[in-house]
N, C-alpha and C positions, 0 to 999 in steps of 0.2 A: 440622856436624862440630865436635867438641870436642877439646881437647888436654889431656894430663895435665901434671904439674909439670915433667916432663923434656922437654916439647915434642913428645911422641909422639902420634900420632893415636889417638883412642879412639872406637870406634863405639858410639853409644848403644844400649842393649839394646832399646829400643822400636822402633828402625829394623829390627833383625833380625826382631823379632816381626811387624812389619807385612809384611815380605817373605814370611815363612813362612806368613802368613795369606792372602796374595794368591792369587786364583784365576785371574788373568789374566796372561799372560807379559809383555804390554806394560806393565802397571802395575808389575810387579816390576822390569822393566828400568829404568823411570824412577826407582824408589826406589833401586836400586843406584847408578845414575849420579849422582843428586843427593847421595847421602851420600858417595860417593868423589870427587865433583866432577871426574869424568872422563867422556869419551865412551865409551859402552858399546854393543857390538853383540853380538847373540846369533844364531848360525847353527845349523842342524841338522847332522847328521853328514855330509851331502853338501855342506856349505859353502854351503847356500842360506839367504838371509836370513830370519830369523823376526821379529826385533824390533831396534829401535835407539832410543837416547835422543834424543828430539826437542828436548830443552832445550839441547843443545849443537850448535853449528854449526862447530866447528873440527876436524872429522874430517879425517884425512890423505887423500891422493890415492887410496890403495887402498880405504879405507873408503867414500869417496864413490862409487867405481865399484861397490862392493858394494851400496850403497843404491840406486843408479840401475838396475843390472841385476838386482837381487834375488839375486845369487850372487857369491861371492868369485871374482875373476879366476883363470882356470885357471893362468896363469904363477906366481901366488902359491902356489896349491895345490901345484904341481909343486916349487917351491922349498922349501916346508914339508916335503914328503915327502922330498926329496933331503937335507935337513939333519936328518932324523930327528925332527922336531917332532911330526908326526902319530902316529908309532909310540910316542913317549913319552907322548902324551896317552892312548893306549889302555892303557898299563901303569901310570900313576901317577895319583893323585887330587889331588895338590897343584898349585898354580899353576906355570906355566912362563913365564919371562921370555924373550921373543923379541926379539933385537937388531934394530936398524934395517936395512932393505934400501934404502938411499938411491936406488939406481939404479932401483928399482921404485916409489918413492913410498910406502914402507912405514915408518912411524915405529915407535919402540920401543913394545912393549905387553906385557901379561900375558894369558895365555890359560889357561883351565882347562876340563877336560871335565865336562859336566853329564850325570851318569849316573842311570839309573833301572832298578830290577830287575836290576842287574848289567850293563846294556848302555849304551853311549854313545849318548845321544840328541842331543847337540849340543855346541857350544863357546861359552864366554863370553869375549869379547875386551874388554879395558880398555886404552885408549890412554893411555900415560904422559906424553907431551909434556913439560911443564915440570917435573914432579915425580914421582919414583919412589914407588910404593906402599910404605907401611910394613909391617912384619911383622904388626901387628894387622889391617891392611886385607887382607893376603893370607890371614890366618887367617879373617877374616870371609867372604871369597870362598869359601873351602873349606867353611865351615859352611853356606852358603846354596845351593850348587850342586846338592845332592841335590834340593831343592825345585824349583829351576829345571828340573832334568831331568824331574821329574814334570809340570811345566807344559808342557814341550815334548811329552812323551808324550801328555798330554791333548789338546793341539792336533792332534797327529798322528792320534789316534783320530777326532776330529771331521772332519778334512779329507781323510782317506785311506781311507774305507770304500768309496769309489767304485771302479768297475772299472778306471779309469785308473791307479790306484795299483798294481793287480796287473800291468798291462802294464809299468809302470816297474820293478817289482821283477824281472820276467822279463828285461827288457832289461839291467838291471844285472848279473844273474847270467850272462847270455850274454857280457858284456864284462868279467867279473871285477872289477866295481867294489865288491865286498864284501870286507872284511878277513877274515871267517871265516864258516863255514857256520852257526854258532850265531847270529850276528848276522842272517844272512839269514832263518833259520827264525823268529827272533823277530819280525822285521818282517813276514814272510809271515803269521804268525798274527794280527798286528794288522790286516792288510789282508784277512783271511779268504781267503787264497790257499792252496789245498790243495796240498801238496808231494807229487809222485809218488815212490813207492819205487823204481821203475825207469822209465827214460824213454829216448827217442831224440828227436833234433831232425831235422826234415825242412824243406827250403827249396825253395820254388817261385820261380823267377826268370824273367821274360819275356825272350825272346831279343832284343827290340828295343823301344824306347820306344813305338812305335805299337801295340804289343800289350798295353799296360798295362791296357786295358779288361778283359782276360781275368781280372785279379785280382778284379774285382767278381763275375764268374761263379764263380770259384774260391771266393770267400768264401761264396756261397750254398750251394755243394756242401759245404763244410766245416761250415757251421752245421747242415745236415741230417745230415751224417755223424756229428757229435759229439753228436747227440741220444741215441745209444746207446753212445758211446765217449768216454772222458775225454780231452780235449786242450785246449790253450790256444794262441792264435795272436796274432802281431803282424804288422801290415801296414804296409809302407813303400811308397814310390812305385812301385818296380819288383819288389818281392819280398813273399812271405808266408812267415813263419817260424813253424813249428808245434812246440810241445812236446807230444809224444805220451806219455800216461801208460799204461804197461803194467800188466798184472796182477801184483801183488806176488809171487805164488807161481809165476808162469809165465815162465820164462826166455825171452828173445827175443820176448815178446808185443808189446812196443812196436814192434819191427821189423816183426812180422807185420801189426800194425794199419797201419803206414806203407805197407806193400805194398798192403793192401786199399784204402787211400785213393787211392794212385796209380792202381790199376785202376778205381776209381770215377770219378776225374777223367777218365781216358781214355775211359771209356764215356759219361760225361755230355757231354763237350766234342766228341767225335768225333775221329777220328784226325788230320785236317788241323789243327784248332785246338789239339789236345793238344800238337803239336810246336812250338807257340809258347812252350812252357815248357821250361826247363832245370831238372831236379829232382835234388836230392841228399839222401840219407838217411844220417845219421851213425849210429855204432854205439850200442848200448844200454849204459847205465851205471846204477849204483845210488847214486852219490855226487854231490851237487849241485855239488861242485867241478869235476866233469867235464862239466857242462852246456855250458860253452864249448867243450870239446874236441869234443863231438858236433856242435855248431854249426859249428866250423871244418872238421870232416870233411865235413859236408854241403856247405859252400862249396867245398871242394877238388874234390868231384865235379863241381860246376857249372863251376868254372874249367877243369877238364880237358875237359869236354864243349864248352865255349866255344872252347877252343884248337883242337880238331879238328873244329869246326863245318863242315858239318852233322853233328850227333851220329849215329854209326852205330847201327843197331838192336842190334848185339851189345854195345855198351858198357853196363856195369852202372850203375844209379842208386844203388847202395848202396856206401858207402865200403869196407865189409868185403870186397866182391867186386871192387874196382877193379883189383887186381892190377897188371899191367904198364902199364896206362893211367896210373898215378901218375907214371911216369918218362918219359913221352913228351916233355913240354915240355923237360925237362933234357937228354934225348938229342938232341932237335932242336937246341937251342942249342949243345951241344958239337960235334956233327957239322957243323953249318953253319959255326961259327966256325973249325973246323979243316979245312973243305972235304974232309970224309971221305966216302968211298963204299964200299959193299960191292962188291967186284969180282964176286962171284958174282951178286948181284942186278943189277948193271949189265949183265952178260952176258945175263941172261934178258930184261931190258927191251929190249936191243938186238935180240935174236932176235924178241921179240914184235912190235917195231916194223917190222922188215924183212920178216918172214915171216907176219905176222898170226896168230901162235900165241897161246896163252893159258897160258903156262907160269908166269907170275908169280902169277896168280890161283889157279892149280892148287896151287902151292906153299903159298900162304897157307891155303887150305882144308884141305890135307893136314896142315899143322902144327896148325891150329886143332882138327882132329878127332883129334889125337894119333896120326896115321899109320893110322887105321882106314880101309881101302880102301873098303868098301861104303858106309859113312856119308859119306865124301868124295864118292864117285861120285854118290850120291843128291842131295847138296847141289848139285853142279855139273850135274846132269841129264845125265850121260854114262855110258857103259857101263864096267864095271870094267876091261875090257881096254884101253879108251881111257885110263883113269887110269894103268894100269900102264905104258903106252907113254910117257905124258907124264913120269912119274916117272923112267923109264929115261933119257929125253932130258935131264932136269935133271941126273941123276948124271953123264952123259957130258960135259955142257957145263961143269960146275962142280966145285968141291972140296967140295960139301956132303956131310956124312956124317950120315945119318939115325939113326945109333946114338949120336951125340954130343949129349947133352941140352943142354949149354951152348951149342953152336952153334945148335941148334934154337930155344932160348929167345931168343937174340940175333936170329936171322933173323926170328922172328915179331914181335918188337918193332919191328924196322926196317920190316917189311912193314906194320905198323899205321900207321906214319908215312907210308909211301909211298902207301897207299890212302886215308888220311883227311886228309892235309894237302897241299893242292894244290901249294903252293910247294915242298914237299920233293920231290915227284915231278918237278916242273919242273927242279929242280937235277940230278936223275939224267938226265933227257932231254937237258939242255944238255951234260952230261958226255960223252954219246955222240958229240957233234959235235967234241969236243976231239981 
């Protein structure tokens, strides 16, 4: 390093040329560090360690953790986001000075985004410790980071053409770990991941840990199934998450493929084993930003099915058809906390208990079939006259008005809880004794 007559740092031109000619990110890192006489760390855009200057051993506590774990500590990333540093790095190309965070073992440093082809590939961190970087040094950083961005890009290409990188990208999209759709598409193209034009997310979750062996069977079924249909899946310990690629010109095609897959799994596993799965199918979307939304919708179906376990056959597996089932948990919590009961339903339960009648189940079937007598009688395996007699009894014993849609909707929701959540029914039975 040399100084001009005013004592300012001057970076020799040959140093910059050496860096710009370097084809290895590690060699470039050492050159930058030796000329600035500062510890340097380079991370990718996910704050994972790419390279650091081995000639310096006075890294601060945070940088030491980054080197050991190969990734910047999550609490540091959160603080950088909270203070707007990450957002600024996306918008500006010049270096940013980050002040010390003494409580986190983070000394003052300069950071600059290394970009290539218009996309952020990573970040260059220079620890300032005993001396702040001069203007010429900051300009030097700005001049070389485009080449560093290309070196990160080249390393990305070599290391991430494997299938595992595709899984990582899908996982990040499901968890909104991407700042923009264009950034995701850019990385997906590098990993040779084909992005669907319309898609749905479907999740298979085992009902208990002892059934996780079912996921291996499911994986075999999915691999055969996707021989003729485009889909991608992620497998965790207790779940399989599938991104189903619909036909671009065919609305709801991904949903239809999801239904076909569920039917195939049911056929292949057999009815008894099939019910070891809780299954949720999110809505179809055409924008990648909504991939997480479809994923969360699928999880909501599973959470609802788990809440009213065992899952009734009538409960939909599609979020778009979940209907009143979405509100059962909230209604359960509200009514239980307020010790609320429907007096009409309490009357029917009391009558069924004392006289061995079946008025409660008759009311549920009647409401579920929208008051259609023949359909209800067939479902209950009773004569239409018997149904009419029971409905007349219900009307005489309660204040239920079958012409009041609001009342019918509420009663049906309450009946879903009574018939599918054992503890809720026990509350009603206990109330009879009061």
